[in-house]
N, C-alpha and C positions, 0 to 999 in steps of 0.2 A: 364870429364862430367861437364857441367855448372850447378851449384846449384843456382836456382833463389833466394832462401832464403838468400844466402850469398852475391850475387852481387847486389840484390835489383833492384828496378825499374830503377834507373839511370844507373846502370851497364848494365842492359839488353838493354836499349836504346842506350848506347854507343856501345854495341856489334852489334846491328842491323845497326847502323850508319856505322860502319867499314865494314860490309858486303855489304851495299849499295855502298860504294866506292865513286869514283869521281862523282861530280854533273855536270849536263848539264850547258852550258853557260847561258842559260835563267833562271837558278835558282839563285835568289839573296840570299835566305836563305832556307835551307832545314831542316833536322832533327836538333833540338837544340833550338827551340823557341816556342812561343805560337801558331804560324801558319807558314806554309811554304809561301814563297814569290817568285813569278815568274813574268817574263816579258811576257806579252801576246799580245803585239802589240800596245796597246793604250798608252796614256800619263801617265796613272796611273798604279801602280803595282797591281797584283792580289794576294789575300790572300786566302789560303786554310787551313782549320782545320777540325778535326773530334774528337768527344768525344762519348764514349760508356758508357751508364748507365746500370747497371746490378742489378736486384732485389736482395735484402739482402746484397748488397755491397754499392750501392749508394742511395738506397731508400728502404723503407719497405711498402708494400701494407697494408693499415689499419692505418698506422701512417701518411701517406700522401694520399691525394685524387689523382685520376687519372689526374685531371686537373693540380694539383701541379706538378705531375711527368712530364707531358708534358711541363709545364712551365720551369722546371729545365733543361730538356733535351736540350732545345734551349738556355736557359739563359747562361749555362756554355760555349757554343760555342760563343755566342755574347761577352762574357767576354774576350775570346781569341782574337777576332777581335779588341776589345777596347785596349787591351794591345799592339797591333801592331800599334796603332794610326789610325786605319782604320774605314771604314764604312761597315756594312754588306749589302749584296745584295740578295743572293739566298741561299737556303738550300735543301738538300735531307734528307729524314727521312726513316730509315730502322728499322723494328720492328721484333723481335723474340717473338712470341705470344704463351703462354701456352694454352692448349686446354680448360681449365676451364674459360678463360677470356670471358666476354660477349661482344657483339657488342657495347652496350652502354658504356662499359669501354673504348673501343678503341676510340669511339667518344669523350669521355671526355679527353683522352690523346691529341687528335688533337685539341680540344677546347683550351687546355692550350698552345699548340704550336702556333695555329693560332692567338690567342689573343696577344701573345707577338710579333709574327712576324709582325702583323699589326702595333703595337706600334713603331717598329723600322724599318719599311719599307722593310721587308724581304719577298720575294716570295718563297713559298714552291713549288718545281718543280716536286716532285715525290719521289722515293726511292725504297724500297723493303719490302716484307713481307714474313716471314717464320714461320713454327711451331717450338716452342722452348720446348724441353722436360723438362727443369729445370728452369722455371721462366721467367719473362718478361725482355726483352732486348730492349733498344732503342739506336740506333746509328744515330747521326746527323752529316752530313757533311755540312759545311758552306763555302760559297764563298763570299769574300768581296773585297774591293779595298782600296788603300791608295796612296796619292800623295807621290812621292819620298822624298820630303823635310819633310814629316810628319812621315815617317817610323821609328818605334822604335824597336830596337833589344836588346836582353839581353847582348850582347857582347860589348856594346858601353859605359859603365860606365867609368868615368875617375877619377883619384885621385883628391880630392878637391871637388867633387860634393856633393851637399846636397841631402839627402834621404828624400823623402816625401811619405806619404800614404794618400789615401782618406778614408773618413768615420771612423768607429770604428771597432775594432778587437776583436774577441773572442765570439761575440754574437751568431753566428750561431752554433759554437761548443758547447757553453753552453746550447743552446736549445736542441741540439741533445742528450746531456747527460740526459736531462729530458724527452727524447722521443718525443720532439716537433720538428717542422720544421720552419725555417725562409727562405722564398723565396729569392733567390739572385736577386739583381738588377744590371744588366750589366751597367758598367760605360762608355758607349759610349759617352754620352753628356759631361761627365767630361773630358775624354781623349781629345776630340776635343777642349774643352775650354782651357785646359792646353797647348796644342800644339799651339793654336792660340795666347796665351799670351807670350810664350817664348820657347826657345829651350829645348828639353828633350833629354838626352843622352841615357838612357836605361829605359825600362819599362817591367813589368810582372804583371800578375793578381795573387792575393793571393788565390789560391785554396788549397794548401797543408800546409799553415802556413807561417807566416812571416819569421821564422828562415830558413826553407828549401828553400823558394822562393828567399829570399835574397842571400842565398848561390848559387842558380842557376845563379844569376846575377854576383856575385863575381868570380865564377869559369869561366863563359863564358868570362868575361871581364879581367881576370887575375889581379884582385885587391882585397883589403880587405875592411872591413867596421867596423865602430863603431856605436852602437845604444845606445841612451840615454833612459834608462828604464822609467824615470819620464815623458818623452815626448810621450810614446806609448799611443795612444788613446784606452784604454781598454773599451769595452762596459759595460754599467751598469750591475752589477750582475755577470760579468764574471771574472775569475781568470787570472792573468798575463800568467800563463802557457798555457791557452787556446788561448790567444791573440798571443802568440809566435808560438805555434805548433798545434793548434786545426784545422786549415783549414776551408774551406767552406765559407770564408768571401767574396771572389770574389771582393775585393777592388783592387785598383791599387797601386803598389809600383813602384816608379820611381826616377831617379836621374837627377839633374839639375845642370849645372855649376853655381858656386856662383855668377858670373856676371849676370846670367839670372834670379835669384830668384826674385828680384824686389818686386812687389806688389802681386806676385802669391798667398801667403797665405791669402790675403784679397779678391782679385778679383774673384778667383774660387768659394769660398763659396757664395759670393754675387750673382754670375751669375748662379750657378747651384743648390744652396741649400744644397750642400754636403761639409762637413768639410774637411779641408786639413791641415795636421800636418807635420812639419819637425821633423823627428825622429832620424836623425844621419848624418853621412858623410862617403864618400868613402875615404879609405886610401890606402897606399901601400900594395901590396900583402902579404908581410912578416908579416903584422899585423894581418892577418887572419880576422875572424869575432868575435867581442867582444861586450859585453854589459856593459855600465857604470851605476851603480846604484846611487841613490840620495846621498849616503854617500861618493861618489867618488871612490868606489871600482870597479875595472875593472876585468871582468872574461870572459873566452871564451864563445861564444854563439854557441852551437852545432846546426847542421842543422836538428834536429829532426823534423819530420812532418809525414804526411801520406805516406806510401809506400805500394804498392799492394802486394809485395812479402815478406814483413817482418811483424812482429807484429804491427798492426796499432794502433796509439794513438787515432785516431778518424776516422770516415767514411767521406772521402772526395770525390773528383771527379776525375776520371781518365782523363789524358790529351792525346792529340795526341802525336806522337813521339817527345816529347820535352825533 
């Protein structure tokens, strides 16, 4: 009998991947990334992703407004499209609604969705509505596209790559500890600017924490990594532990060949207003993932982060089958 608490979220995803079996020839990337990638006949590739938000897991009514809940429901999906190097186009919104929810509450949820959708040029095409006996559920399916040359996968990091992150880490988790909410900003603009400046080998969005999401890249790419603690851009007031494992940042973590780094650290902040920091490098697989502190001491960096089926460190966001 499969014990979800023992195998965890990643183990369950791997189990489902094995049951799915061989993929169709038109599938460029299926289970195992921020979005599925398929060929659909045009010159660009189609991106498909879905994220489900559940009351008292991903949000708490009363601590967040319904508009903020709607914003987050779409934002986490936009973040997945950004991590693939793509642009969002359409989405479907499915709602599980408890009986005590008011019509104006639903209006506010859609206000949050529509406001963000307009900002990023996304069309809401429809979805589904159902009665939920145990809390509010929002499931967004997003459709995007990406040029083949801009596609970023988790499995393409290479030894010698530099590791970068956008923005600052730990701020969202720090706010959650205080019962507050920091709305995520999808890094669509930043991802496109980075890709237009130079080549990116691998990319992922930081939803579950730097340590766990970096591990997703190293496992998929069959490499190791070393992170420099003093370079990690910790948000003001946040602890290093939250920057490493807190989740909810929705920044981009990506790897770039050393020959492509160039003026990337200067040009991206200047063009987007978002900080960019080199935090480490990709090494051989047998090096695992380690963190080097300011005193030179090197120690293993565990992949601790949010896991739906184990004791969570912080409340993060569920991913599609990644």
